[in-house]
C-alpha positions, 0 to 999 in steps of 0.5 A: 413514849416515843423519843421522836417527841423530843423535838423540843428545841429549835434555834429559831426563837419563834418555834413552838415545840411540841412539848416542853417541861415546866421546871421552876426554881423549887425543883432546881433548888431541890436538885441542888440540895440533893447534889450537896447532900451526898445522897444522889441515888435512891434514898430519902427523897425517893421515899418522900416522893413515894409518900407524897404520891400516896398522899396525892392519890388520897388512899392510905392503903396504896403502896407507891414505888418509884421506878426509873421508867413506866416501862420498868413499872409495867415489867415489874407489875406483870412479873409480880403477877406471875405472867410468863411463857404460855400466857396471853396479855391483852392490850390496845394496838393504839399505844407506844411499844413499851406497853406491849414489849414488857409482855415479851420480856416475860416470854408471854404473848401479846394480844392486840385489840382495837380502840373505841373510836369515840375515846381512842381507848381500848375497846371493851367489846374487843377485849371480851372477844379476844379472851381465851383460856390462855389470857391472864391479864389486860392492860388498858391505856388511858389514851392522851389522859382520858380514862378508859371505860374502867367500870366495864373493863373491871366487871369483865375481868372480874367475870373471867378472873383476869388481872388488870394493869393500867398503863396510866402513863398519860393519866395524872391527874385523870379521874374515872367515875370521880376517882383518881386513876391509881385508886381504882380496883385494878391490880396495879397502876403505872404512871410515867414521869418522862420529859413530856408527861403531865409531871416530869422527873426527866425519866421515871415512873411510879407503880401503885398497888393495894396488894401487899404481896405484889408490893413486896415482890415489886420492891425486891425486883426493882433492885437486883432481887435484894432483900434490903435496899441500899438506903436501909442498909447504909443509913442504919444505926448499927452494922447492917451490911448483910443482904440476900439475893432472893430473886434475879431482879432488875435495875429499875430504881429511881434516883434521888436527883430525879425524885427531887424534881418529882417532889415539886412537880407533883405539887403543881400537878393540879395547876398543870392540868388546869392550864392544859384544860384551858388550852384544850378548851381554846382548841375545841372552840376554835376548831369547831366547824372544821373538817375534824373528828371531835376530840374525845372529852372526859365524861361529865364530872370527870377530869381529863389530864390532857397529856395529848390533844389529838387532832383528827382529820376527817376524810373530807379534809382538804389535805392529808395528815402528813401535809398538815404536819409539814404545814405546821412545821413550816409555820414553826409549830412542833407536832407529833403523831400518837401513835403509829399503831403496833399492828403497823410496826414490823416486829409486831406485824410479823410476829403475830401476822397482823393486818390493818383490817383487823383494827379499823378504828385504830387504823382510821384514827392513825391516818388522820391523827396529829398531836398538837402542842399542849403544855403549861408553858404555852402562852396564849399567844402560842396557842393562838399561833397554833390555832391560826396555823391549823385554820390556815392549813384547813381553809 
């Protein structure tokens, strides 16, 4: 997630930040208990959080592994799948750079494709057109908390023998075809608990897979390639100091302090989603008739996590996207843009000689895109202020 989204505080009491976590007394008390316990790094509360997460997803066959960021989780997933030099991984241009950068960590190449303009998620037809003999995996992004067309994508990747890693950073508790994201037939799913996500541990993520061998590899690689983690060694009833380094791993473990937050945030995930849904419904009704592209909605019977509410100006809007942002900030309302597409970013543009004309849907969306505040701590009065400011600007 873009660090610029952390425009969360302002000296003015009337400022409505773009995002603000909802931290309750239960989370605070759990963190204090962790500090007093003496076990502040990866330990019993991480294990509890992982267990609770699997229970939340409702699938006993899942392996859930907590990590210190979704970026780390994506890196571990691709490494476990054997992605390396000479391979290609397809993903959407309309995402934060973390989705793509992990491919480069492994020496593989990123192939960026356009979005479906109706959903702003990865375009399945564009994925199919981008497949080459070097393609090894596809990474869809569930944009804003709306599920990508996973049935179509999974059918396509099965046909071509490709691996699927879901970037579900926005997608808790999103459903697709009535199933929670995290329980679909992909190889690995990665969630984010960054400060502005649908639940938070400050920094953190969760890697989910049904594949036992992938899970074993990820567990080893998330902590230096050690054959046993520190918690198991230090809490054993008999001397168990011995371990082996079986691979050149990473330092991607989550701490118990962070997991203490996650344990209670997870219990509130459904409550948080309902409030975000309420705010989205208010925005949808209030903005009807304005020069805006309709905001993508979940398919009937499915759940949209509403991590983001992406407002999109039509070409006939009376002001530009940048002018709208300035008006909103002048009115004391924080907002952001999700995202500046990767094809516009200097590193990706130069490395792969990208041109905006290759990504017309992402480019058009970006040019009119503003993310409005949508989080559980917003009061109805806050929501009304955002609505009023948008209407005033577009009058």
